[in-house]
Each structure stands twice: as structure tokens, then as C-alpha cells.
SETIVO-134428 format. One line per field, with one value per residue (C-alpha): residue in one letter; x, y, z. Coordinates in Angstrom, 2 decimals, padded with zeros to 5 digits. Example, Ala and Ser with C-alpha at 12.3 -4.5 7.8 and 13.67 -1.06 7.14 Angstrom:
<atoms>
rest: (A, S)
u: (012.30, 013.67)
v: (-004.50, -001.06)
w: (007.80, 007.14)
</atoms>
This chain:
<atoms>
rest: (M, G, D, K, E, K, V, E, L, E, Q, N, S, A, A, V, S, E, C, V, T, E, E, Q, E, E, D, T, S, E, V, A, E, S, V, E, E, K, S, E, E, H, D, A, I, E, S, D, D, L, P, E, E, E, Y, E, E, S, D, E, E, I, E, F, I, G, E, D, E, F, E, D, R, E, Q, Y, D, D, E, I, I, S, D, S, G, E, N, V, A, L, T, E, A, E, I, A, W, E, K, S, K, K, R, K, K, I, R, N, I, I, L, G, I, L, L, V, V, L, V, I, Y, C, G, T, V, F, F, F, Q, S, H, F, L, P, F, T, K, I, N, G, N, D, F, S, M, K, T, V, Q, Q, V, E, D, Y, M, M, R, Q, V, E, D, Y, S, L, T, L, L, E, S, D, G, K, K, E, I, I, K, G, S, D, I, N, L, Q, Y, M, P, G, E, D, V, K, K, L, M, N, S, Q, D, S, W, L, W, V, K, S, L, W, D, H, P, E, I, E, A, A, V, G, V, E, Y, N, K, S, K, L, T, K, V, V, N, S, L, K, C, V, T, D, E, P, V, V, S, V, S, A, H, P, E, F, K, E, T, Q, F, E, V, V, E, E, Q, I, G, T, E, I, D, E, D, V, F, S, K, A, V, T, K, A, I, D, E, F, L, P, E, L, D, M, L, E, E, G, C, Y, I, L, P, K, F, L, K, D, S, P, E, V, I, E, A, A, K, Q, M, N, S, Y, L, G, A, N, I, T, L, D, F, N, P, N, T, E, V, V, D, S, A, Q, I, A, Q, W, V, V, V, D, E, N, M, Q, V, T, F, N, Q, E, L, V, R, A, Y, V, A, S, L, A, E, K, Y, D, T, Y, G, K, P, R, T, F, V, T, G, Y, G, N, T, V, E, V, Q, G, G, S, Y, G, W, Q, I, D, Q, E, A, E, Y, A, A, L, T, A, N, I, Q, N, A, E, T, V, T, R, E, P, N, Y, S, R, R, G, A, T, H, E, G, N, D, F, G, N, T, Y, I, E, I, D, L, S, R, Q, H, L, F, V, F, Q, N, G, Q, C, T, M, Q, S, D, V, V, T, G, N, P, N, L, G, N, G, T, P, Q, G, V, Y, T, I, A, Y, K, Q, T, N, V, V, L, R, G, P, K, K, P, D, G, T, Y, E, W, E, S, P, V, T, Y, W, M, P, F, N, G, G, I, G, L, H, D, A, P, W, R, G, S, F, G, G, T, I, Y, N, G, N, G, S, H, G, C, V, N, L, P, P, S, F, A, A, Q, I, Y, Q, V, V, E, A, G, M, P, V, V, C, H, Y)
u: (-203.64, -200.63, -197.40, -198.52, -201.69, -199.76, -197.42, -200.37, -201.96, -198.73, -198.44, -202.03, -201.44, -198.38, -200.29, -203.09, -200.63, -198.88, -202.16, -203.23, -199.90, -199.36, -202.97, -204.36, -206.27, -208.49, -212.00, -211.92, -215.38, -214.01, -211.44, -214.09, -216.30, -213.37, -212.60, -216.23, -216.49, -213.38, -214.66, -217.91, -216.00, -213.86, -216.93, -218.53, -215.46, -215.26, -218.99, -218.71, -215.87, -218.18, -221.14, -224.47, -224.99, -221.59, -222.17, -225.46, -223.92, -221.06, -223.54, -225.37, -222.25, -221.13, -218.56, -217.30, -213.59, -211.32, -209.61, -206.17, -207.59, -209.58, -206.41, -204.67, -207.49, -207.70, -204.01, -204.58, -207.47, -205.30, -202.72, -205.34, -206.80, -203.36, -203.10, -205.17, -204.69, -208.41, -209.07, -206.62, -208.49, -211.77, -210.53, -209.31, -212.66, -214.55, -212.29, -212.80, -216.55, -216.60, -214.57, -216.94, -219.86, -218.33, -217.60, -221.19, -222.43, -220.18, -221.21, -224.86, -224.34, -222.55, -225.24, -227.86, -226.12, -225.72, -229.37, -230.38, -228.06, -229.47, -233.01, -232.20, -230.33, -233.16, -235.65, -233.59, -233.50, -237.27, -237.46, -235.29, -237.44, -239.85, -237.43, -234.35, -231.01, -229.20, -227.38, -229.15, -229.23, -231.32, -230.22, -228.49, -231.44, -231.17, -233.90, -232.35, -234.89, -237.73, -240.52, -241.56, -244.59, -242.49, -240.13, -242.99, -244.64, -241.37, -241.10, -244.67, -244.01, -240.72, -241.92, -244.06, -241.05, -238.38, -235.53, -232.29, -229.25, -226.58, -223.03, -220.94, -217.16, -216.60, -218.40, -221.71, -225.07, -228.28, -231.59, -234.15, -237.46, -239.77, -242.72, -241.18, -241.28, -244.57, -242.80, -245.09, -244.41, -245.97, -246.08, -245.17, -243.11, -239.71, -239.14, -240.43, -238.01, -235.17, -236.30, -236.44, -233.01, -231.26, -229.87, -231.54, -229.54, -226.39, -227.91, -224.98, -222.66, -224.49, -223.15, -219.75, -220.50, -223.20, -225.47, -225.82, -228.37, -228.86, -232.06, -234.93, -237.98, -241.55, -241.49, -242.94, -242.39, -242.87, -239.78, -240.31, -240.44, -237.26, -235.50, -236.63, -235.43, -232.05, -231.50, -232.17, -229.59, -226.69, -224.17, -225.53, -226.13, -223.09, -219.85, -217.88, -214.29, -212.46, -210.54, -206.76, -204.72, -201.82, -198.64, -194.92, -194.11, -190.72, -190.16, -186.90, -184.48, -186.49, -189.80, -192.33, -195.77, -198.53, -201.80, -204.78, -207.57, -211.16, -213.32, -217.06, -217.64, -220.48, -220.88, -224.57, -225.42, -223.79, -225.29, -228.83, -228.53, -227.07, -229.93, -232.53, -230.87, -230.67, -234.38, -235.34, -233.42, -234.88, -231.42, -231.12, -227.81, -225.89, -222.13, -221.60, -217.83, -218.04, -220.64, -218.46, -220.75, -217.82, -215.52, -212.43, -208.77, -207.18, -204.20, -203.95, -200.87, -200.08, -200.61, -197.51, -197.52, -197.17, -194.42, -192.46, -192.89, -191.43, -188.49, -187.81, -188.07, -185.63, -183.09, -182.60, -181.74, -178.16, -176.49, -175.17, -173.87, -172.39, -172.20, -169.47, -170.37, -167.49, -168.08, -171.59, -172.66, -175.81, -176.43, -178.43, -179.24, -182.00, -184.48, -183.90, -183.82, -187.05, -188.82, -187.77, -188.82, -192.54, -195.15, -198.36, -201.83, -200.90, -197.79, -195.43, -192.22, -190.42, -187.50, -189.00, -186.43, -188.33, -188.11, -184.34, -184.07, -186.16, -183.77, -180.75, -182.58, -183.17, -179.42, -178.79, -181.29, -179.58, -175.91, -175.73, -174.49, -174.09, -176.39, -177.54, -177.05, -174.41, -174.12, -170.58, -168.49, -166.29, -162.72, -164.12, -166.13, -169.61, -172.04, -173.34, -175.30, -173.55, -175.59, -174.70, -171.46, -170.24, -168.73, -170.16, -171.15, -173.40, -174.25, -174.33, -177.75, -177.85, -174.40, -175.21, -178.50, -176.65, -173.96, -176.45, -178.60, -175.53, -174.47, -177.90, -178.18, -174.72, -175.52, -172.37, -171.16, -169.21, -168.28, -167.75, -168.26, -171.28, -170.76, -170.32, -170.53, -169.16, -167.15, -166.60, -163.90, -165.95, -169.43, -169.03, -169.94, -169.34, -168.45, -165.34, -163.53, -160.98, -158.56, -160.01, -159.91, -162.50, -163.40, -165.55, -167.19, -168.65, -165.38, -163.17, -160.89, -159.38, -158.38, -156.41, -157.22, -155.09, -156.21, -158.51, -155.86, -155.71, -152.23, -152.49, -154.90, -155.10, -157.40, -158.63, -160.72, -163.57, -165.94, -167.88, -171.54, -172.70, -171.64, -173.05, -169.62, -170.01, -168.14, -170.80, -171.09, -171.00, -168.53, -166.17, -162.84, -159.56, -159.60, -155.85, -153.02, -150.79, -148.13, -147.62, -151.07, -152.82, -156.41, -158.70, -162.21, -164.83, -163.54, -164.58, -165.58, -162.17, -160.47, -159.18, -160.38, -162.25, -159.49, -156.32, -154.52, -151.22, -150.79, -148.03, -150.20, -153.52, -155.78, -159.33, -162.21, -165.46, -165.06, -163.27, -163.29, -160.25, -157.52, -154.66, -152.16, -153.10, -149.89, -151.79, -153.63, -152.16, -154.63, -156.96, -159.98, -162.55, -165.20, -162.97, -164.92, -168.14, -166.62, -163.47, -163.98, -162.82, -164.67, -165.43, -161.99, -160.44, -157.49, -154.61, -151.61, -148.64, -146.63, -149.65, -150.44, -146.96, -147.43, -150.87, -149.79, -147.43, -150.16, -153.04, -153.73, -156.32, -159.49, -158.98, -162.38, -163.07, -165.89, -167.29, -169.89, -171.30)
v: (-210.55, -211.26, -209.36, -207.91, -206.51, -205.01, -203.29, -201.87, -200.61, -198.93, -197.32, -196.11, -194.70, -192.85, -191.57, -190.29, -188.53, -186.95, -185.91, -184.24, -182.50, -181.28, -180.62, -178.93, -176.42, -179.14, -179.55, -181.54, -182.84, -184.88, -186.49, -187.31, -188.89, -190.91, -192.13, -193.01, -194.97, -196.95, -197.63, -198.97, -201.17, -202.45, -203.25, -204.97, -207.09, -208.05, -208.89, -210.97, -212.96, -214.54, -216.72, -215.34, -217.99, -217.44, -213.70, -214.06, -216.46, -214.10, -211.30, -213.28, -214.32, -210.86, -211.13, -208.51, -207.98, -206.39, -203.03, -204.52, -206.84, -203.93, -201.88, -204.80, -205.22, -201.49, -201.51, -204.45, -202.66, -199.58, -201.75, -203.13, -199.72, -198.31, -200.58, -198.04, -194.27, -193.86, -195.90, -193.75, -190.56, -192.26, -193.28, -189.80, -188.27, -190.87, -190.38, -186.60, -187.06, -189.55, -187.17, -184.33, -186.54, -187.61, -184.02, -183.04, -186.00, -185.17, -181.51, -182.47, -184.81, -182.08, -179.53, -182.04, -182.68, -178.95, -178.41, -181.16, -179.73, -176.25, -177.50, -179.39, -176.39, -174.01, -176.46, -176.61, -172.81, -172.78, -175.40, -173.34, -170.30, -172.02, -174.19, -173.50, -174.33, -177.61, -177.72, -174.56, -174.09, -171.47, -170.78, -174.15, -176.18, -177.97, -176.76, -177.74, -178.44, -177.28, -174.89, -171.90, -173.80, -176.80, -174.54, -172.81, -176.15, -177.31, -174.13, -174.52, -178.10, -177.24, -174.21, -176.35, -177.99, -175.41, -174.82, -172.83, -174.61, -172.29, -173.65, -172.07, -171.58, -174.05, -176.86, -176.46, -176.15, -174.34, -174.35, -171.66, -173.32, -171.73, -172.53, -170.42, -167.31, -167.99, -168.59, -168.71, -169.06, -166.30, -167.03, -164.06, -162.94, -163.62, -167.09, -166.02, -163.10, -165.50, -167.62, -164.61, -163.44, -166.55, -166.55, -169.51, -168.99, -169.82, -172.83, -175.04, -172.94, -174.21, -177.73, -176.66, -173.36, -174.46, -171.51, -170.83, -168.18, -166.51, -164.56, -163.74, -165.91, -165.26, -165.94, -163.95, -164.31, -162.50, -160.29, -159.57, -163.30, -163.79, -161.14, -162.86, -166.26, -164.87, -163.14, -166.41, -168.44, -169.81, -168.38, -164.96, -165.43, -167.51, -165.81, -165.41, -166.46, -163.45, -163.96, -163.72, -162.32, -164.23, -163.01, -163.80, -166.08, -167.30, -171.01, -172.48, -170.32, -167.77, -166.03, -167.89, -166.80, -168.40, -168.93, -166.78, -168.16, -167.60, -166.94, -166.98, -163.27, -162.34, -159.17, -158.89, -156.52, -158.72, -161.85, -160.43, -159.41, -162.80, -164.68, -162.47, -162.94, -166.74, -166.98, -164.64, -166.88, -170.00, -171.40, -174.60, -173.63, -170.55, -170.88, -168.10, -167.99, -167.89, -165.13, -163.01, -163.17, -163.23, -160.47, -161.84, -161.30, -158.22, -160.14, -163.60, -165.83, -164.71, -161.01, -159.03, -157.08, -160.26, -161.68, -158.42, -158.19, -161.68, -160.70, -157.57, -159.42, -162.08, -159.37, -158.80, -162.40, -162.54, -161.45, -163.77, -162.04, -163.93, -161.89, -163.13, -163.27, -165.59, -168.39, -167.89, -166.65, -165.18, -165.69, -163.29, -165.35, -165.42, -166.93, -164.07, -161.33, -162.66, -161.63, -158.01, -157.79, -157.08, -156.46, -154.52, -155.15, -153.22, -155.38, -152.57, -154.07, -152.39, -153.26, -152.92, -150.89, -151.20, -154.98, -154.73, -152.40, -154.83, -157.62, -155.56, -154.75, -158.49, -159.08, -156.37, -157.96, -161.31, -160.30, -156.91, -157.14, -153.45, -152.38, -155.93, -157.72, -160.45, -163.47, -163.55, -165.96, -163.85, -164.39, -165.78, -168.37, -167.06, -166.08, -162.54, -160.50, -157.47, -154.64, -151.40, -150.10, -148.93, -152.18, -154.70, -155.45, -152.92, -153.02, -149.66, -150.37, -147.47, -148.25, -151.95, -151.25, -149.13, -151.77, -154.62, -152.74, -151.96, -155.63, -156.67, -154.01, -154.94, -158.67, -159.28, -162.52, -161.51, -162.58, -159.73, -158.51, -156.37, -152.67, -151.98, -148.82, -150.73, -153.91, -156.69, -159.31, -162.34, -163.53, -166.61, -166.58, -163.20, -160.71, -159.44, -162.73, -164.18, -161.24, -158.51, -156.64, -157.53, -155.13, -156.58, -153.46, -155.36, -156.97, -154.08, -156.39, -156.34, -159.31, -159.27, -162.18, -162.98, -165.79, -167.05, -167.12, -164.74, -163.22, -160.59, -159.25, -156.66, -154.92, -151.51, -148.54, -147.44, -144.46, -143.45, -144.40, -142.43, -139.18, -140.11, -140.96, -144.72, -146.42, -147.53, -151.19, -152.39, -153.43, -150.80, -150.62, -148.93, -145.74, -145.15, -145.13, -142.26, -141.50, -138.47, -136.91, -134.45, -135.42, -132.52, -132.07, -129.54, -126.07, -123.34, -119.75, -118.40, -120.69, -123.19, -126.82, -128.46, -130.99, -132.03, -135.37, -135.97, -139.66, -141.61, -144.10, -143.15, -145.67, -144.22, -146.59, -144.66, -141.01, -139.39, -142.61, -144.85, -146.86, -145.00, -145.25, -143.69, -143.14, -141.08, -144.15, -146.44, -149.30, -150.77, -153.07, -153.79, -151.11, -148.09, -146.97, -146.41, -143.67, -142.63, -143.70, -141.94, -139.60, -142.65, -143.84, -147.13, -146.42, -148.90, -149.53, -147.79, -150.98, -152.82, -149.84, -150.06, -153.76, -153.51, -150.54, -152.88, -155.26, -152.88, -151.82, -149.54, -151.53, -154.00, -154.77, -153.71, -155.50, -153.70, -155.53, -155.84)
w: (-085.56, -087.80, -088.09, -091.38, -089.86, -086.94, -089.34, -091.24, -088.04, -086.97, -090.39, -090.22, -086.75, -087.92, -090.88, -088.67, -086.36, -089.33, -090.75, -087.44, -087.12, -090.67, -091.68, -088.53, -090.66, -092.09, -090.89, -087.60, -088.36, -091.24, -088.97, -086.42, -089.15, -090.37, -086.89, -086.30, -089.57, -088.79, -085.28, -086.70, -089.12, -086.28, -084.17, -087.14, -087.71, -084.03, -083.95, -087.11, -085.59, -083.00, -083.75, -082.65, -080.04, -078.49, -078.40, -076.61, -074.16, -073.40, -072.97, -070.32, -068.46, -067.35, -064.58, -062.11, -061.95, -059.36, -059.64, -060.39, -063.06, -064.46, -064.80, -066.53, -068.98, -069.48, -070.34, -072.65, -074.33, -074.72, -076.47, -078.84, -079.49, -080.04, -083.02, -084.82, -084.75, -085.19, -082.01, -080.06, -080.94, -080.07, -076.60, -075.73, -076.59, -074.59, -071.55, -071.65, -071.92, -069.03, -066.77, -067.53, -066.74, -063.40, -062.38, -063.02, -061.02, -058.02, -058.15, -058.15, -055.16, -053.17, -053.98, -052.91, -049.59, -048.92, -049.68, -047.24, -044.52, -045.09, -044.82, -041.60, -040.09, -040.92, -039.50, -036.30, -036.15, -036.40, -033.62, -031.25, -031.72, -029.36, -027.38, -025.30, -026.89, -026.08, -022.70, -021.51, -017.74, -016.00, -012.45, -012.36, -013.71, -017.06, -019.46, -022.78, -025.56, -023.29, -024.16, -022.08, -020.84, -019.82, -017.85, -016.08, -015.29, -013.74, -011.68, -010.50, -009.31, -007.62, -005.68, -003.39, -001.68, -002.55, -000.11, -000.31, 001.15, 002.55, 002.20, 004.94, 005.01, 007.87, 006.03, 007.84, 006.07, 006.91, 005.04, 004.28, 003.40, 000.87, 003.10, 005.91, 003.74, 001.88, -001.44, -004.51, -008.22, -010.33, -014.07, -016.19, -019.13, -017.55, -019.02, -022.41, -022.43, -021.71, -024.65, -026.97, -025.90, -027.20, -030.78, -032.46, -035.70, -033.76, -032.01, -033.02, -030.82, -027.74, -028.40, -027.05, -025.34, -022.95, -022.08, -018.35, -017.51, -014.16, -014.02, -011.77, -012.25, -011.28, -007.54, -004.68, -000.92, 002.37, 002.72, 006.41, 007.12, 005.08, 007.18, 010.36, 009.11, 008.03, 011.39, 013.24, 011.31, 013.38, 010.94, 011.92, 015.64, 016.66, 017.79, 014.57, 013.89, 012.51, 009.28, 009.42, 006.53, 005.06, 006.70, 007.05, 009.96, 011.15, 010.45, 011.80, 009.79, 007.83, 007.36, 005.22, 004.05, 006.10, 004.21, 005.11, 007.30, 006.26, 009.29, 009.80, 010.30, 007.91, 005.92, 006.72, 003.88, 001.23, 002.77, 002.74, -000.90, -001.88, -000.20, -001.89, -005.28, -004.84, -004.01, -006.84, -009.22, -007.62, -006.90, -004.85, -003.17, -002.09, -001.60, 000.93, 000.48, -003.31, -003.17, -000.87, 002.15, 004.60, 005.73, 004.03, 004.94, 003.47, 002.10, 000.55, 000.35, -003.20, -002.50, -003.66, -000.39, 001.67, -000.51, -000.38, 003.40, 003.85, 001.66, 003.72, 007.01, 005.86, 005.01, 008.77, 009.54, 008.25, 011.51, 014.23, 017.37, 020.32, 023.53, 025.86, 029.57, 030.40, 031.11, 029.70, 026.25, 024.81, 021.07, 018.94, 015.84, 013.23, 015.70, 018.15, 015.52, 014.03, 017.24, 016.66, 013.00, 012.92, 010.24, 010.75, 009.32, 006.18, 005.58, 006.58, 007.98, 010.89, 013.13, 016.61, 018.56, 021.80, 021.63, 021.13, 024.12, 026.14, 025.20, 026.34, 029.58, 030.13, 029.77, 032.36, 034.70, 034.30, 034.44, 036.21, 039.81, 040.53, 043.36, 044.04, 047.41, 047.56, 049.79, 051.13, 053.24, 055.56, 056.67, 059.88, 057.93, 058.60, 055.78, 055.52, 053.02, 051.63, 050.19, 048.47, 047.09, 043.71, 042.50, 040.02, 036.47, 034.77, 031.08, 029.32, 027.83, 025.38, 024.01, 023.78, 021.98, 019.38, 018.89, 018.61, 016.11, 013.98, 014.03, 012.79, 010.10, 008.77, 008.91, 010.95, 012.47, 015.57, 019.09, 021.57, 025.10, 025.85, 026.44, 030.16, 032.22, 035.25, 035.39, 037.86, 038.14, 037.14, 036.27, 038.46, 042.13, 043.74, 041.05, 042.89, 042.45, 044.88, 045.22, 047.44, 050.75, 053.38, 056.20, 058.98, 060.43, 063.38, 064.47, 063.32, 061.41, 057.90, 055.69, 052.44, 050.10, 047.08, 044.75, 047.44, 050.18, 053.14, 052.91, 055.68, 058.28, 061.03, 063.52, 062.35, 063.50, 061.21, 061.28, 064.35, 063.73, 066.78, 065.13, 061.72, 060.36, 060.22, 057.38, 054.84, 053.94, 050.33, 047.69, 046.29, 044.45, 045.21, 043.13, 043.32, 045.88, 046.94, 049.62, 051.87, 051.67, 054.02, 054.64, 055.36, 056.64, 055.52, 054.79, 057.25, 056.33, 057.35, 054.86, 057.37, 057.63, 060.45, 060.72, 058.91, 059.16, 057.34, 056.33, 054.67, 052.78, 051.17, 049.37, 048.72, 047.74, 048.38, 047.44, 050.41, 052.41, 052.15, 053.86, 055.50, 058.33, 061.72, 063.71, 066.29, 067.55, 070.15, 069.73, 067.08, 066.98, 069.63, 070.18, 069.82, 066.73, 068.77, 070.91, 069.13, 065.55, 062.44, 060.14, 057.96, 056.86, 057.87, 060.20, 059.89, 062.11, 060.36, 059.88, 058.41, 056.18, 054.70, 053.98, 052.40, 050.30, 048.47, 047.33, 046.76, 043.14, 041.60, 040.86, 043.68, 045.31, 048.87, 050.72, 053.77, 055.86, 059.33)
</atoms>
């Protein structure tokens, strides 16, 4: 096509556009006829350009082109067609017609597919009106796609060698055989009712939501024989292990929840019903724990009551009390306190006061010396046992219990002495230490020891045992010391005293019994005390009494022994 022809085509195209724009009120049918005539002329021209033989040959040699090449040619054709305004209008009409045709074709295909799917779905619905849905299990047996007759045939075959396996909590298994209870399958309406109860219109739901049905099937058995078989099972007859609830237990530094323990104690009523139900449903197994056949613990490890109990019990463990029994100590720490914090079967936490008192009593038993016999090495070097007296360590148990409880409740860390009602000099060896007065009642002799050394000694006269005035043995302490005192006996009805003895030095150690000077005596020691002894006091030579008075202090131990 020459330049002149291209110019004419462009002019014609512009003319057509102007005509469509400015003369829109003209009859569109005339424009369409004009376009059609020009299209026919164009086709005639193109067909005349080729010889007949070449045309036929080109018609036979049709080739398939790719999408990219198709788009290129389509663009090329659009360029050629654009040479004429009439061809442009023709192309737009054809394209619109082709799109409409394609839409109709797609719609028809979709409708056809939907119709096929609907037919298939409805056919499947019809099928499942007489068959169980896919993945259907009845009492654990897979009966998907089966008919009622097929299910009943299966039941009939299985009943001959049916057995129920009991899975016990300790891992053991026991078996109840169908033959032992005269088990028989009795066809009826049960399976058919199960079939009718399923929703066949929603069969597709069973593909992901697999139906599992538990229901009684048509079986009969001898119930009395079943009872006899159940009562003979080892899980029933053996001595059961009782279940233990989860509970807080002390572990090293704190209370932790210990997991419950499932025992083997059977709830016979629940067990009997579970066995009957399993056989009625023709089940192959019965998990006794899962079916609640055991008497289970009241509390599990995640029970709120158990968790709260552990929290409360741990709140007592913050204290640390060191009791000083120099040179020994007793420590009350979390491990000790944990023994006093108890929880009952209902997870109620209490601080056991009696256990605390028992602990204080054990300390008294261990460290108290008051009233206990002592082994003693005398000033003469021999060993004797000394009993009695008012001297020694004695814990005030009530006061110590109160103090210890307060320390624990306040979570205190403290080191202190226990509360005493009586005290000694030391917790090592003899409780009176190495500074004391020794009175040998058999040899009528007195020693004064200071820091383990005998610093003075003298013969004495003690109470007359033949008149019931013998000086009692035991360990005592000097109550006080005083000079120029009149010692008096029992008061008579006329107001006078049975006896009176003025002394210069008075050092009592056992009530009215004490050390004092006895200037009325001319001799001391020996056996004087048996015939002419005192009323119980220890008579000292006046010069010795003056000396000992200088070293004696209140609280100084006095050991009297035979």
C-alpha cells in the first residue's frame, strides 16, 4: 500500500469518526450497511490479489501459532484494519459479539458441572440411606459404607468368640469370655435404628467429622453368670492398693506438690455397670481407669486446693532460729519447721502446736540436768553418783514454746538462748562447772574449788541422821550470805522457839539448811554427826567460816554427797 493510499485511508477514518460524532441522530443501520459494504469490497480486493491456486494452497497449509505470535499478528491486523474507519467499527462489533459468545459458553459449562455435582451428591445421599456413612464406627468397630445386613452378619460371626478385655490401672489385663456368660447375638431393630438416625444429606461432613456411635446391640447373656465371673476376677478379690491424693511434700527447701497415686481399689457398683454396658455394646475392651471404675484420689496435682495448701505451708518456712546451748547449738530451719506444718485430707493447713511442744520437750530431755543424777569425782579422787538437789539446767518449756512459735510466725532469723526456769554453770561435763563447794557427808569434810583448784578445806559436822535431821545429798546453790544472824528452830505454842543459835556467818543453800560457824563445838569431823549432829546445817569451825565467807557468792554450787 502506497503513501497516497494510506493518506486516503486516514482521511476516510477521520471522516467516519466525524460522521459518528456530529451525526449521531442518523440511522445507525445505514452506518452498519456502509461498513459492511466496504468490508465486502475489501475482502474482494484481497481475494482478487491472490491467484486461485495460491489461495487454495494457503488454505490447505494452515499453521498453528503461539500466543505471543498471535498477539503480534493481532496487533498487525489491527494496524491494517485501522487504515479504514469502516474496518475499525467492524472489529469492535466482532469483539463484542465474541465476548458475549464466550460468556455464554462458560456459563453453560459451569451450569453443566453444577448439574453433574448435584446429581452425584443426590445419588450419594440415596446410597447412604441404606449404608452407614464413611468412617462410621459403632462401639469401636468400623462399619463405614456397610448395610444393616452386613453389620448384623459381622455381629453374628463375632459373637461366637467374643471376649471383653479389662485394662486395669496397674497395667494388668483380665478377660471375660462370651462363652462363660452364654453370650448370644439377637438380631433386631437396633442396627436399623442407628442407620435411620444418621443424616444422609450431610454425608460429606463425615469425611472430616468421623461418626463414632456407642449403642447397645442385640446381645443376650446370662446375668447371674456374669455376676459370678465379675466377682471372681483378681482385680476384685485381691487386696487393693488405696489411692493417694496429690499433696504438698517437703523437698530439700520447700513444699512441692506430689502427684496423686491411682490405686486398685474398685468402686464395685461403677465397675459392674461399666462391664454390663461394654458387653451390651459389644465392645472388645474396657479401660477401667477411663471408665471411672476405681475409687480415685480426692485431689489431683493441679487441684487448686493442693496448690494453695503448698503455698500456705511454704509461708511458714522463712524462719531460721539457732538455739545456743554453748558449746552446742540446735537449729530450727525450714527442714525442721516443715515437720510441724501439716495438711489434712481436705487440704486444710495447720501449724501443729503439739509437735512444737514435743520438740521443746525433746530439748529439755537432752539438755536439762535439774533432778538428774550426776557422776562426780570427789576431792579425795574417788567417783560417786550424786542425786537430787535444786541445781541444774531446766528449760521453761511453755515460755520456750511461745518464743519459738513467735519466731516462726514472724519469719525471724535469730540466734538466742532458750528460755530457762533454772540455770547451771555449763553444758559441758558436770553442769556446776569447776568453781563449787563440795561436802563429803560420809567423811564429814568440806572442799572449796575455784577454777578447778582446791583452795581451802576443813572438817565439818552435818545433820544427825539418827534423829531424822541428816543433811540431804544433791546439788544446790548458795541463796545469799549474811552476818550476825540468829538461827531458830520450830516455834512453840507459847511463842518461843525450840532452839536458837546466834551465828556470825550465815550462807543458806537448801531452804533453812546452810553453812555457818559453830563456836559452841570443840571438834569437827569424824563420826560426831551420828550422835551429836546438827539439825541439818553444816557446822564450820569459826576461823574457817570467816575464810569461806570471803569467797562464797550467791549462786555458787554446793555439792553434797555420801
